[in-house]
Structures are given as structure tokens and as C-alpha cells.
N, C-alpha and C positions, 0 to 999 in steps of 0.2 A: 245238852239234851234236856228237854222238859216234858212233863207228863201230867197226869192223874186226877183222882177225885175223892176227897175226904167224905163227900156225901155217901159214897159207897161204904166207907168205913163206918159211918154212923148208922147207916141203914141196916147193916148186917154184922152186929157186934159178936154174934155167936156162931160163926161158921164152923162147920165140921172140919177136922184136920184134913189137909190136902194129902193126896196120894202121890206116888212117883209119877203116875200118869198126869196128874195136875201140873207138875213141873214141866212135863213135855208139852202139855196144852198151853201153858203160859209162854214157853219158849216160842211156840208157833204163833200165838196171839200177838206177842211182842215182836215177832219176826226177828228175834235176836240171832238165831242161827243164820238166817238169810243175810242179815246186815253184816255179821262177823265174817262169813265166808266171802261176801262181796268185797269187803275191805281187803282181805288177804289176796283174793284174785286180782284186784286192782293193783296191789303192790307188786305182784309177780308180773302182770302185764305191762306195767310202766318201767320195769327193770329195776325197781327200788330194792329188790332182794337178790339181784344177780350176784353181788359180791359174797353174800352169805350162803346162798343156796345154789349158785350157778344158774345158767340159762335154763329156761323151761320152754316147752312147746305151747305157744299161745292157744292153739286150738284145743289142746288137752285141758289147759287151765280153765278155759271158758266152759267146758263140759262138766266141771266139778259141781256136784249137786249139794246144795245146803242141807238136804235131807240126810246126807251122810254124817252130819254134825249136829243134828237136833238133840240126840241123847247127851252129847257133851255140853251143849248149851243148857239143857235141863239140869245137868249135874252142877253147873256153875250156880244156877238159880237155887237149887236145893242146898248148896253150901253156904249161901248168904241169907236166904229167907227161911223163916219158920214155916211149918205147914199152914198155919193160920194166915200168915202173910201171903203165902202163895195163893191160897183160896181167895183172899181179898183182892189181890192184884189181878188174878184171873177174872174175877167178876168185872173189874174195871176194863181190862183190855179186851174183853169179849163184848163190852157194851158199845153202843154207837159212838160215844165220846172217845173211848179207848181206841176203837178202830180208826176214827178220824185222826187221832193223835199220831198213830203209827203211820198211816198213809201220808200225813203231812211231813213227818220226819223223813220218810223215804223220798218224797218229792224234793225236799230241801237238800238231802244228800245227793240226789241225782243232779240237781241244778248246780251244786258246788263242784261236782266231779266233771261236769260237762258231757260232751257227746260220747266219751269213752266209758261212761259209767256202766258197770255190770249189774247194777241193781235193776229190778224189773220196773217197767213203767206202771204208774198207778192211773187207772182209767178215771175219767171224769174230772170235774173241777173241784178244787178244795172249797167246800162250803160247810162251815161250822156254825151251827145255831148258837144263840146266846146261852141256852141251857147246856149244850155240849161244851162250850167254852168255859162255862162256870165249873162243870164237872172236871174238865182237864186241869183247870187252875187249882181247884180244891185238892185234887189228887196229887198234883205235882208239888204242892206246898206242904203236903202231909209228911209225916216222918217216913212212912213207907215209900212214898213217891220220891223223896230225897234219897232214900236208901237205894232204890232201883236205878235212879238216874245218876247218882253220884259215884264217887270213887269206891265206895264200899262194895258196889257190884262190879263196876267196870275195871277196877284195878285190884280186885281181890286176888289172892294167890291162885284160886281156881280159875279165874278169868284169864290171868296171864298164862297159866299152863295150857288152858284151852286154846288160846291164840297161837302158842307155839305148836300145839298139836295140829292145828289146821295148816299152818305153814309147812311143818315137817311132812305132813301127809300129801299136800299138793306138790311139794318138791320131789317126794319119792315117786309119786304117780307120773308127774309130768316133766321130770328132769330129762334133759337131752342125754342120750346114751351114746 
């Protein structure tokens, strides 16, 4: 995974501390809830979790909404990032460059998963201006960008627990009775 823009960091050195709502907004801007739930749904739909959780009803799994897990995604973010980091990351991910980054990530994930991807299609073509590319490059190479994209976020105890929560919840809802 790659991201972000140090230009944002330099342009806004004194952000107000983030609120819990900012962590929710960041989860949505990053679409981290959507991506995490899609990964879990895909694992259930391909049978990869049958041995651990038993068989599930595919139609039920497909109906699971990422919005049921947005708060959990925000908790992961809040456990890893400081309020100021959340504010800075939110500015990037709500920018044109941040939006393009996330859309590109989803396009690449969909392509790697093939036709059975449960991620939503992203409309339009991937067109990134040189300025947007520079902003993405700057943010992704910043300390904050590496923190968000790296193991510090994705393999944090909170992230691992959140992943288990998603899978346990889907199995409980959609398990064959």
C-alpha cells in the first residue's frame, strides 16, 4: 500500500486536535472500513474460512455492510494515530490527491481479485495530475504516511482484533444453521 503528502504536513503544522468524529471521517475518507470488510467477505465467499468458521450463506455475506464496521475502523485509527496525526491525514485523504490515491488502491485491489471482487467499482478512468502525484508521493514517504500504510497501522493489536471482530460477526450473522 502506498499513499500521501508531506506538503499537507508542512502547510498545516498547527492543526487543532482531532475529535472522535475525525477518526470516523478518516476511516471513511481512507475507505478502510470498506476495504477491510470486503477482504473478510471475499475470504468467506471463496471458502477460505470454512474450516475455521463453517460454511456461510453467500447471499447473506454479500449483504454485510461496511458501515456496520466504520466505528471499529475509527477505533483502530485512534489507537495508532495521535489527534494531530488524524487531522493531518484527514486533510490529505479528503484532498483531490488523497481521493485519487484511495480510488487507485481500490481499482488495483479489484483488478487483483478478478471478477468476484466484492469491492465497489470506481467510476471513471484513473487520471492523476503531476501535482496530485507529487502530493501522494510526498505524503506516502512522510513519517505519517509510512505509519498509516505500514505494519504500525495494519498489524497493530487493534487492527488484528478488528479483523477478528469482522470475521466473527459475519460468521455469526451468515453461518448456516
